[in-house]
Backbone as JSON Lines, residues from 0, in Angstrom:
{"i":0,"aa":"M","n":[190.99,252.02,68.02],"ca":[190.71,253.43,68.15],"c":[189.36,253.66,68.82]}
{"i":1,"aa":"V","n":[188.4,252.82,68.49],"ca":[187.08,252.96,69.11],"c":[187.2,252.73,70.62]}
{"i":2,"aa":"A","n":[187.92,251.7,71.02],"ca":[188.08,251.4,72.45],"c":[188.79,252.54,73.17]}
{"i":3,"aa":"L","n":[189.78,253.14,72.54],"ca":[190.48,254.28,73.16],"c":[189.53,255.45,73.32]}
{"i":4,"aa":"G","n":[188.71,255.72,72.32],"ca":[187.72,256.79,72.43],"c":[186.75,256.55,73.57]}
{"i":5,"aa":"E","n":[186.29,255.31,73.73],"ca":[185.38,254.97,74.83],"c":[186.06,255.18,76.17]}
{"i":6,"aa":"E","n":[187.33,254.78,76.26],"ca":[188.09,254.93,77.5],"c":[188.26,256.4,77.87]}
{"i":7,"aa":"I","n":[188.6,257.22,76.91],"ca":[188.79,258.65,77.18],"c":[187.46,259.31,77.53]}
{"i":8,"aa":"A","n":[186.37,258.9,76.88],"ca":[185.05,259.47,77.16],"c":[184.67,259.32,78.63]}
{"i":9,"aa":"A","n":[185.08,258.23,79.24],"ca":[184.72,257.97,80.65],"c":[185.27,259.05,81.58]}
{"i":10,"aa":"G","n":[186.37,259.68,81.21],"ca":[186.98,260.69,82.07],"c":[186.62,262.13,81.73]}
{"i":11,"aa":"L","n":[185.74,262.33,80.77],"ca":[185.39,263.69,80.36],"c":[184.26,264.25,81.23]}
{"i":12,"aa":"A","n":[184.38,265.55,81.55],"ca":[183.4,266.2,82.41],"c":[182.6,267.26,81.69]}
{"i":13,"aa":"G","n":[183.01,267.64,80.49],"ca":[182.35,268.7,79.74],"c":[183.26,269.91,79.62]}
{"i":14,"aa":"G","n":[183.2,270.55,78.48],"ca":[184.04,271.7,78.23],"c":[185.39,271.35,77.59]}
{"i":15,"aa":"E","n":[185.63,270.07,77.35],"ca":[186.91,269.66,76.76],"c":[186.9,269.86,75.25]}
{"i":16,"aa":"V","n":[188.09,270.18,74.73],"ca":[188.32,270.24,73.29],"c":[189.44,269.26,72.98]}
{"i":17,"aa":"L","n":[189.16,268.34,72.08],"ca":[190.15,267.35,71.66],"c":[190.52,267.64,70.21]}
{"i":18,"aa":"A","n":[191.81,267.87,69.98],"ca":[192.32,268.17,68.65],"c":[192.99,266.93,68.1]}
{"i":19,"aa":"L","n":[192.46,266.41,67.0],"ca":[192.98,265.18,66.41],"c":[193.82,265.52,65.19]}
{"i":20,"aa":"V","n":[195.03,264.98,65.17],"ca":[195.96,265.23,64.08],"c":[196.44,263.89,63.55]}
{"i":21,"aa":"G","n":[196.43,263.73,62.25],"ca":[196.9,262.5,61.62],"c":[196.47,262.48,60.17]}
{"i":22,"aa":"G","n":[197.14,261.69,59.38],"ca":[196.85,261.62,57.95],"c":[195.51,260.97,57.64]}
{"i":23,"aa":"L","n":[195.19,260.94,56.36],"ca":[193.97,260.28,55.91],"c":[194.01,258.81,56.33]}
{"i":24,"aa":"G","n":[192.93,258.33,56.91],"ca":[192.85,256.94,57.33],"c":[193.57,256.62,58.62]}
{"i":25,"aa":"A","n":[194.0,257.64,59.35],"ca":[194.75,257.41,60.6],"c":[193.89,256.83,61.71]}
{"i":26,"aa":"G","n":[192.6,257.08,61.67],"ca":[191.71,256.58,62.72],"c":[191.02,257.67,63.52]}
{"i":27,"aa":"K","n":[191.06,258.9,63.03],"ca":[190.46,260.02,63.75],"c":[188.95,259.83,63.93]}
{"i":28,"aa":"T","n":[188.27,259.43,62.87],"ca":[186.82,259.24,62.97],"c":[186.48,258.02,63.82]}
{"i":29,"aa":"H","n":[187.27,256.96,63.72],"ca":[187.02,255.78,64.57],"c":[187.19,256.15,66.05]}
{"i":30,"aa":"F","n":[188.18,256.97,66.36],"ca":[188.35,257.44,67.73],"c":[187.09,258.18,68.18]}
{"i":31,"aa":"T","n":[186.56,259.03,67.31],"ca":[185.38,259.82,67.65],"c":[184.15,258.93,67.79]}
{"i":32,"aa":"K","n":[184.06,257.85,67.01],"ca":[182.98,256.87,67.19],"c":[183.01,256.32,68.61]}
{"i":33,"aa":"G","n":[184.22,256.04,69.09],"ca":[184.36,255.54,70.46],"c":[183.94,256.58,71.49]}
{"i":34,"aa":"L","n":[184.3,257.84,71.26],"ca":[183.87,258.91,72.17],"c":[182.35,258.98,72.23]}
{"i":35,"aa":"A","n":[181.71,258.98,71.05],"ca":[180.25,259.06,71.0],"c":[179.62,257.88,71.74]}
{"i":36,"aa":"S","n":[180.17,256.7,71.53],"ca":[179.67,255.51,72.22],"c":[179.87,255.63,73.73]}
{"i":37,"aa":"G","n":[181.07,256.03,74.12],"ca":[181.38,256.15,75.54],"c":[180.57,257.23,76.25]}
{"i":38,"aa":"L","n":[180.16,258.24,75.51],"ca":[179.32,259.3,76.08],"c":[177.84,258.94,76.04]}
{"i":39,"aa":"G","n":[177.51,257.83,75.38],"ca":[176.12,257.4,75.3],"c":[175.29,258.23,74.36]}
{"i":40,"aa":"C","n":[175.88,258.74,73.31],"ca":[175.17,259.62,72.39],"c":[174.1,258.93,71.57]}
{"i":41,"aa":"G","n":[174.14,257.61,71.49],"ca":[173.07,256.88,70.84],"c":[173.12,256.86,69.33]}
{"i":42,"aa":"A","n":[174.07,257.54,68.73],"ca":[174.21,257.54,67.28],"c":[175.66,257.21,66.96]}
{"i":43,"aa":"E","n":[175.86,256.5,65.86],"ca":[177.22,256.19,65.46],"c":[177.81,257.4,64.75]}
{"i":44,"aa":"A","n":[178.91,257.9,65.27],"ca":[179.56,259.06,64.67],"c":[180.07,258.72,63.28]}
{"i":45,"aa":"T","n":[179.88,259.64,62.37],"ca":[180.38,259.49,61.01],"c":[181.26,260.69,60.67]}
{"i":46,"aa":"S","n":[182.05,260.54,59.63],"ca":[182.97,261.6,59.24],"c":[182.2,262.86,58.82]}
{"i":47,"aa":"P","n":[182.59,264.01,59.36],"ca":[181.95,265.26,58.96],"c":[182.7,265.98,57.83]}
{"i":48,"aa":"T","n":[183.49,265.25,57.05],"ca":[184.3,265.88,56.02],"c":[183.48,266.78,55.11]}
{"i":49,"aa":"F","n":[182.34,266.32,54.64],"ca":[181.56,267.12,53.7],"c":[180.56,268.03,54.4]}
{"i":50,"aa":"A","n":[180.05,267.62,55.55],"ca":[179.1,268.44,56.3],"c":[179.83,269.48,57.16]}
{"i":51,"aa":"L","n":[181.1,269.29,57.41],"ca":[181.97,270.1,58.26],"c":[181.77,269.85,59.74]}
{"i":52,"aa":"L","n":[180.51,269.61,60.17],"ca":[180.32,269.29,61.58],"c":[179.08,268.43,61.77]}
{"i":53,"aa":"H","n":[179.15,267.59,62.78],"ca":[178.02,266.79,63.23],"c":[177.86,267.02,64.73]}
{"i":54,"aa":"E","n":[176.63,267.08,65.16],"ca":[176.34,267.23,66.59],"c":[175.6,266.0,67.08]}
{"i":55,"aa":"Y","n":[176.02,265.5,68.24],"ca":[175.41,264.33,68.88],"c":[174.99,264.73,70.29]}
{"i":56,"aa":"P","n":[173.73,265.16,70.46],"ca":[173.29,265.73,71.73],"c":[172.79,264.74,72.77]}
{"i":57,"aa":"G","n":[172.54,263.49,72.45],"ca":[171.77,262.63,73.33],"c":[172.47,261.92,74.46]}
{"i":58,"aa":"G","n":[173.74,262.17,74.7],"ca":[174.45,261.39,75.71],"c":[174.65,262.08,77.03]}
{"i":59,"aa":"R","n":[175.52,261.5,77.82],"ca":[175.89,262.08,79.13],"c":[176.39,263.5,78.95]}
{"i":60,"aa":"L","n":[177.12,263.75,77.86],"ca":[177.56,265.08,77.45],"c":[177.31,265.19,75.95]}
{"i":61,"aa":"P","n":[176.93,266.37,75.47],"ca":[176.78,266.53,74.03],"c":[178.16,266.51,73.37]}
{"i":62,"aa":"L","n":[178.2,265.99,72.16],"ca":[179.45,265.88,71.41],"c":[179.3,266.64,70.1]}
{"i":63,"aa":"V","n":[180.29,267.48,69.79],"ca":[180.35,268.17,68.51],"c":[181.61,267.69,67.81]}
{"i":64,"aa":"H","n":[181.47,267.21,66.59],"ca":[182.55,266.61,65.82],"c":[182.75,267.44,64.55]}
{"i":65,"aa":"L","n":[183.92,268.05,64.42],"ca":[184.22,268.89,63.27],"c":[185.38,268.32,62.48]}
{"i":66,"aa":"D","n":[185.43,268.69,61.21],"ca":[186.53,268.31,60.34],"c":[187.0,269.57,59.62]}
{"i":67,"aa":"F","n":[188.25,269.97,59.89],"ca":[188.78,271.2,59.31],"c":[189.41,270.98,57.93]}
{"i":68,"aa":"Y","n":[189.42,269.75,57.43],"ca":[190.16,269.41,56.22],"c":[189.79,270.28,55.02]}
{"i":69,"aa":"R","n":[188.52,270.55,54.82],"ca":[188.07,271.3,53.65],"c":[187.98,272.8,53.89]}
{"i":70,"aa":"L","n":[188.22,273.25,55.1],"ca":[188.16,274.68,55.38],"c":[189.42,275.37,54.86]}
{"i":71,"aa":"E","n":[189.24,276.52,54.26],"ca":[190.37,277.24,53.67],"c":[190.93,278.33,54.58]}
{"i":72,"aa":"S","n":[190.14,278.8,55.54],"ca":[190.6,279.92,56.35],"c":[189.97,279.89,57.75]}
{"i":73,"aa":"E","n":[190.59,280.62,58.65],"ca":[190.03,280.78,59.99],"c":[188.65,281.42,59.92]}
{"i":74,"aa":"D","n":[188.47,282.34,58.99],"ca":[187.16,283.0,58.84],"c":[186.05,282.01,58.54]}
{"i":75,"aa":"E","n":[186.34,280.99,57.74],"ca":[185.33,279.96,57.45],"c":[184.96,279.21,58.72]}
{"i":76,"aa":"L","n":[185.94,278.89,59.55],"ca":[185.67,278.19,60.8],"c":[184.83,279.06,61.73]}
{"i":77,"aa":"L","n":[185.17,280.31,61.82],"ca":[184.41,281.23,62.67],"c":[182.98,281.4,62.15]}
{"i":78,"aa":"A","n":[182.82,281.36,60.84],"ca":[181.49,281.54,60.23],"c":[180.54,280.39,60.53]}
{"i":79,"aa":"I","n":[181.08,279.18,60.8],"ca":[180.18,278.07,61.13],"c":[179.88,278.01,62.64]}
{"i":80,"aa":"G","n":[180.35,279.03,63.37],"ca":[179.99,279.13,64.78],"c":[180.99,278.53,65.74]}
{"i":81,"aa":"W","n":[182.26,278.49,65.39],"ca":[183.31,277.9,66.23],"c":[183.24,278.4,67.66]}
{"i":82,"aa":"D","n":[183.19,279.71,67.85],"ca":[183.18,280.26,69.21],"c":[181.97,279.8,70.0]}
{"i":83,"aa":"E","n":[180.81,279.74,69.36],"ca":[179.6,279.3,70.05],"c":[179.68,277.82,70.41]}
{"i":84,"aa":"L","n":[180.26,277.02,69.52],"ca":[180.4,275.59,69.8],"c":[181.29,275.36,71.02]}
{"i":85,"aa":"L","n":[182.33,276.17,71.16],"ca":[183.22,276.04,72.32],"c":[182.54,276.41,73.62]}
{"i":86,"aa":"D","n":[181.53,277.25,73.55],"ca":[180.83,277.74,74.75],"c":[179.68,276.84,75.2]}
{"i":87,"aa":"Q","n":[179.38,275.75,74.48],"ca":[178.22,274.92,74.79],"c":[178.42,274.01,76.0]}
{"i":88,"aa":"G","n":[179.65,273.8,76.43],"ca":[179.88,272.99,77.62],"c":[179.95,271.5,77.4]}
{"i":89,"aa":"G","n":[179.85,271.07,76.17],"ca":[179.98,269.64,75.87],"c":[181.42,269.3,75.53]}
{"i":90,"aa":"V","n":[181.57,268.31,74.67],"ca":[182.89,267.89,74.21],"c":[182.99,268.26,72.73]}
{"i":91,"aa":"V","n":[184.07,268.92,72.37],"ca":[184.31,269.3,70.98],"c":[185.52,268.51,70.48]}
{"i":92,"aa":"V","n":[185.33,267.82,69.35],"ca":[186.41,267.07,68.72],"c":[186.64,267.68,67.34]}
{"i":93,"aa":"A","n":[187.89,268.05,67.06],"ca":[188.23,268.65,65.77],"c":[189.27,267.79,65.07]}
{"i":94,"aa":"E","n":[188.89,267.23,63.91],"ca":[189.85,266.52,63.08],"c":[190.61,267.54,62.24]}
{"i":95,"aa":"W","n":[191.87,267.26,61.96],"ca":[192.75,268.16,61.21],"c":[192.88,269.5,61.93]}
{"i":96,"aa":"A","n":[192.89,269.47,63.25],"ca":[192.94,270.68,64.06],"c":[194.21,271.49,63.83]}
{"i":97,"aa":"D","n":[195.26,270.83,63.36],"ca":[196.52,271.54,63.12],"c":[196.43,272.53,61.96]}
{"i":98,"aa":"R","n":[195.33,272.54,61.22],"ca":[195.15,273.53,60.15],"c":[194.91,274.93,60.73]}
{"i":99,"aa":"F","n":[194.32,275.01,61.92],"ca":[194.0,276.3,62.54],"c":[194.37,276.29,64.03]}
{"i":100,"aa":"P","n":[195.62,276.07,64.34],"ca":[196.02,275.94,65.75],"c":[195.78,277.2,66.58]}
{"i":101,"aa":"D","n":[195.8,278.36,65.94],"ca":[195.62,279.6,66.69],"c":[194.2,279.77,67.2]}
{"i":102,"aa":"L","n":[193.24,279.04,66.63],"ca":[191.86,279.14,67.1],"c":[191.52,278.11,68.18]}
{"i":103,"aa":"M","n":[192.46,277.22,68.45],"ca":[192.21,276.21,69.48],"c":[192.43,276.82,70.86]}
{"i":104,"aa":"P","n":[191.55,276.55,71.82],"ca":[191.72,277.1,73.17],"c":[193.02,276.59,73.81]}
{"i":105,"aa":"P","n":[193.57,277.35,74.75],"ca":[194.83,276.94,75.38],"c":[194.77,275.58,76.06]}
{"i":106,"aa":"E","n":[193.62,275.18,76.57],"ca":[193.5,273.9,77.3],"c":[193.2,272.72,76.38]}
{"i":107,"aa":"T","n":[193.26,272.92,75.08],"ca":[193.0,271.86,74.12],"c":[193.91,270.66,74.36]}
{"i":108,"aa":"R","n":[193.34,269.48,74.28],"ca":[194.12,268.24,74.38],"c":[194.42,267.77,72.96]}
{"i":109,"aa":"W","n":[195.69,267.8,72.6],"ca":[196.13,267.42,71.26],"c":[196.47,265.94,71.23]}
{"i":110,"aa":"L","n":[195.92,265.24,70.26],"ca":[196.2,263.82,70.07],"c":[196.69,263.58,68.65]}
{"i":111,"aa":"R","n":[197.91,263.09,68.52],"ca":[198.47,262.76,67.2],"c":[198.32,261.26,67.0]}
{"i":112,"aa":"I","n":[197.71,260.88,65.88],"ca":[197.44,259.48,65.57],"c":[198.28,259.11,64.35]}
{"i":113,"aa":"E","n":[199.09,258.06,64.51],"ca":[199.96,257.63,63.42],"c":[199.93,256.11,63.31]}
{"i":114,"aa":"P","n":[200.18,255.6,62.12],"ca":[200.28,254.14,61.98],"c":[201.46,253.61,62.79]}
{"i":115,"aa":"A","n":[201.28,252.46,63.42],"ca":[202.35,251.82,64.18],"c":[202.93,250.68,63.35]}
{"i":116,"aa":"E","n":[204.15,250.32,63.64],"ca":[204.8,249.22,62.92],"c":[204.01,247.92,63.03]}
{"i":117,"aa":"S","n":[203.3,247.74,64.14],"ca":[202.53,246.53,64.37],"c":[201.27,246.44,63.5]}
{"i":118,"aa":"G","n":[200.97,247.52,62.81],"ca":[199.76,247.57,62.01],"c":[198.62,248.3,62.7]}
{"i":119,"aa":"G","n":[198.78,248.56,63.99],"ca":[197.77,249.32,64.73],"c":[198.02,250.8,64.62]}
{"i":120,"aa":"R","n":[197.72,251.52,65.66],"ca":[197.9,252.96,65.69],"c":[198.7,253.37,66.92]}
{"i":121,"aa":"K","n":[199.47,254.42,66.77],"ca":[200.2,255.01,67.89],"c":[199.55,256.38,68.15]}
{"i":122,"aa":"V","n":[199.13,256.59,69.39],"ca":[198.48,257.85,69.76],"c":[199.38,258.53,70.79]}
{"i":123,"aa":"S","n":[199.72,259.77,70.51],"ca":[200.54,260.54,71.45],"c":[199.88,261.87,71.72]}
{"i":124,"aa":"G","n":[200.17,262.4,72.88],"ca":[199.65,263.71,73.23],"c":[199.0,263.74,74.56]}
């Protein structure tokens, strides 16, 4: 998952929103670690489950990493500055994005991460 995140980071230009969908332990945060690495953010991305969001400004593009798992409503997401985060021009990654699909921009890239029979992960989207 880290290698896939690094690979995808190489093609990002800024303004992208990546919506990650998958169960607990699917690899969403590991994918985001790869994005942060590939963007040169200089910090290892960690799960924002309890903080709700982490920002990594130091790379080729700034990265904002959110986790919608603990949010109860669209209003809570809007209250933490969702609209402003989308306007920053960096890369926005949202774990559990399927909780609030109506707030995701139309150009959002949806990635579904599931366990594969081989023991790895299957990513679609």
